[in-house]
C-alpha positions in Angstrom: -24.4 15.3 79.4 -21.3 17.4 79.6 -19.2 14.7 78.1 -21.7 14.2 75.3 -21.6 17.9 74.4 -17.9 17.9 74.6 -17.6 15.0 72.3 -19.9 16.7 69.8 -17.8 19.9 70.0 -14.6 17.9 69.6 -16.1 16.1 66.6 -17.0 19.4 65.0 -13.6 20.9 65.7 -11.9 17.8 64.3 -14.1 18.0 61.2 -13.1 21.6 60.8 -9.5 20.7 61.1 -9.9 18.0 58.6 -11.7 20.3 56.1 -8.9 22.9 56.6 -6.4 20.2 55.9 -8.1 19.2 52.7 -8.4 22.8 51.5 -4.8 23.3 52.3 -3.8 20.1 50.4 -6.0 21.0 47.5 -4.4 24.5 47.4 -0.9 23.1 47.4 -1.7 20.7 44.5 -3.2 23.6 42.5 0.0 25.6 42.9 2.0 22.8 41.2 3.0 23.7 37.7 4.1 21.0 35.2 6.0 22.0 32.1 6.8 19.2 29.7 7.1 21.3 26.6 10.7 20.5 26.2 10.0 16.8 26.3 7.2 17.1 23.8 9.4 19.2 21.4 12.2 16.6 21.8 9.8 13.8 20.9 8.4 15.7 17.9 12.0 16.3 16.7 12.7 12.6 17.1 9.6 11.7 15.0 10.7 14.1 12.3 14.2 12.7 12.3 13.0 9.1 11.9 10.2 10.1 9.4 7.9 8.0 11.7 4.2 8.6 11.1 5.1 11.3 8.6 2.2 11.8 6.1 3.3 14.5 3.7 6.4 15.2 1.6 7.7 18.6 0.8 10.0 18.9 -2.2 12.4 22.0 -2.1 15.0 22.4 -4.8 14.7 18.7 -5.7 15.2 17.6 -2.2 12.3 15.7 -0.4 11.5 16.4 3.2 9.1 14.1 5.1 6.9 16.0 7.5 3.6 15.7 9.5 0.5 17.5 8.4 -0.6 18.1 11.9 2.5 20.0 12.8 2.5 22.1 9.6 -1.2 23.0 9.9 -0.7 24.0 13.6 2.3 26.1 12.7 0.9 27.9 9.6 -2.3 29.0 8.1 -0.8 28.9 4.7 0.0 25.2 5.2 -3.5 24.6 6.4 -4.8 25.9 3.1 -2.3 24.0 1.1 -3.0 20.7 2.8 -6.7 21.3 2.4 -6.2 21.8 -1.4 -4.0 18.7 -1.6 -6.7 16.6 0.1 -9.4 17.9 -2.2 -7.3 17.3 -5.3 -6.5 13.7 -4.2 -10.2 12.9 -3.5 -11.3 14.3 -6.9 -8.5 12.5 -9.0 -8.5 9.0 -7.7 -9.1 7.3 -11.1 -6.4 9.5 -12.6 -3.9 8.4 -9.8 -4.7 4.8 -10.6 -4.0 5.2 -14.3 -0.7 7.0 -13.5 0.5 4.4 -11.0 0.2 6.6 -7.9 -2.9 5.3 -6.2 -1.3 2.7 -3.9 1.2 5.3 -2.8 -1.6 7.7 -2.1 -3.4 5.0 -0.1 -0.4 4.1 2.1 0.6 7.6 2.8 -2.6 8.4 4.6 -3.8 7.1 7.9 -7.1 5.2 8.1 -8.9 8.1 9.9 -8.2 10.6 7.0 -11.0 10.9 4.5 -8.9 10.4 1.3 -7.6 7.0 2.7 -11.2 5.8 2.7 -11.8 7.2 -0.8 -8.6 5.5 -2.1 -9.4 2.3 -0.3 -13.0 2.2 -1.8 -11.6 2.7 -5.3 -9.2 -0.1 -4.9 -11.8 -2.5 -3.4 -14.2 -1.8 -6.1 -11.7 -1.8 -9.0 -9.1 -4.4 -7.9 -8.8 -6.0 -11.2 -8.0 -2.7 -12.8 -5.6 -1.7 -10.1 -3.9 -5.2 -10.3 -2.8 -4.3 -13.9 -0.9 -1.3 -12.9 2.9 -1.4 -11.9 2.0 0.4 -8.7 0.2 -2.7 -7.5 3.4 -4.2 -6.4 3.9 -1.3 -4.0 1.2 -2.6 -1.7 2.6 -3.3 1.8 1.7 -6.8 3.0 -0.3 -5.6 5.9 -2.3 -3.1 3.7 -3.1 -5.8 1.2 -4.1 -8.2 3.9 -6.5 -5.6 5.4 -8.0 -5.2 1.9 -8.5 -8.9 1.4 -10.3 -9.1 4.7 -13.0 -6.7 3.4 -16.4 -8.2 2.7 -17.2 -5.7 0.0 -14.3 -6.4 -2.2 -15.6 -6.4 -5.7 -14.1 -9.1 -8.1 -15.6 -11.3 -10.8 -14.9 -14.4 -8.7 -12.5 -15.7 -6.1 -10.3 -17.2 -8.7 -9.7 -13.7 -10.1 -8.7 -12.6 -6.7 -6.3 -15.4 -6.3 -4.6 -14.5 -9.7 -4.4 -10.9 -8.5 -2.6 -12.1 -5.3 -0.3 -14.2 -7.4 0.6 -11.2 -9.5 1.5 -9.3 -6.3 3.6 -12.1 -5.1 5.5 -12.4 -8.3 6.3 -8.6 -8.1 7.5 -9.1 -4.5 9.7 -12.0 -5.6 11.4 -9.7 -8.2 12.2 -7.2 -5.5 13.4 -9.7 -3.0 15.8 -11.2 -5.6 17.4 -7.8 -5.8 17.4 -6.9 -2.1 17.4 -10.1 0.0 19.7 -13.1 0.3 17.0 -15.3 1.9 14.4 -14.9 -0.8 12.7 -18.3 -0.4 12.0 -17.9 3.3 10.5 -14.4 2.7 8.4 -15.7 -0.2 7.0 -18.5 1.9 6.1 -16.1 4.7 4.4 -13.7 2.2 2.4 -16.6 0.6 1.0 -17.7 3.9 0.3 -14.2 5.0 -1.7 -13.2 2.1 -3.1 -16.4 0.6 -4.6 -17.2 4.0 -7.3 -14.6 3.3 -8.3 -15.8 -0.1 -11.6 -17.7 0.4 -11.1 -21.0 -1.4 -14.5 -22.3 -0.4 -15.9 -19.7 -2.7 -14.2 -21.3 -5.7 -15.9 -23.9 -7.8 -14.6 -27.5 -7.7 -13.3 -27.0 -11.3 -11.4 -23.9 -10.2 -10.0 -25.7 -7.3 -8.8 -28.5 -9.5 -7.2 -25.9 -11.8 -5.1 -24.7 -8.9 -3.2 -28.0 -9.0 -1.6 -26.8 -12.2 -0.5 -23.4 -10.8 3.3 -23.1 -10.3 2.7 -21.4 -7.0 0.5 -24.3 -5.8 3.2 -26.8 -6.8 5.9 -24.9 -5.0 4.0 -24.5 -1.7 2.0 -27.7 -2.1 1.4 -28.5 1.6 -0.1 -25.0 2.3 -2.4 -25.0 -0.7 -3.6 -28.6 -0.5 -4.9 -28.0 3.0 -6.7 -24.8 1.8 -8.0 -26.6 -1.3 -9.3 -29.5 0.9 -11.2 -27.0 3.1 -12.6 -25.5 -0.1 -13.8 -28.9 -1.4 -15.6 -29.7 1.7 -18.0 -26.9 1.1 -19.2 -28.6 -2.2 
């Protein structure tokens, strides 16, 4: 009986000791202070220096400075109002931007979670033939164009029209590569495969698929296109 009571008291005392230990440990952790502000500022400075993820340009005295809207808005209420006005202006003048060869630039300067990105993207998706006629169309980055071609609500007269739009973009890229790159052919082949893989050849009619045989692009990259055309024909 004595031993039993002693054991119970010992357990209670041990429990108290354990609880005290936990409280003490918790208190010590609570006293730890972590200050990584210097590291954060250093990383922000690095982002600014490299213009990485910058989404706004400030022009002062003819000099352009790439910046980040989040940092500007967090630092100044004036910039908050200015950025808000810019966003509202862009959303209300999308067609005007398309006519003046600025729409693709607007689209690619905004991240997908920004409202005007969606507005710009929708205009391009629903008016691709119009946008393809602008000189700004060639400014499409390959990955942005691919993401557009993957959309199911892309509005075109038919898939052959879409093919011709992509051909136009490829021709514009070739002109740039001839000026800036020594290995133009390798780059062009990569671009052709990258973007044309998202053209839906099965949605073309047999006659349209046959017409592709006369296309200079098809003749140049015959192996790639013949395979795609064969897949398209298998659906008819």
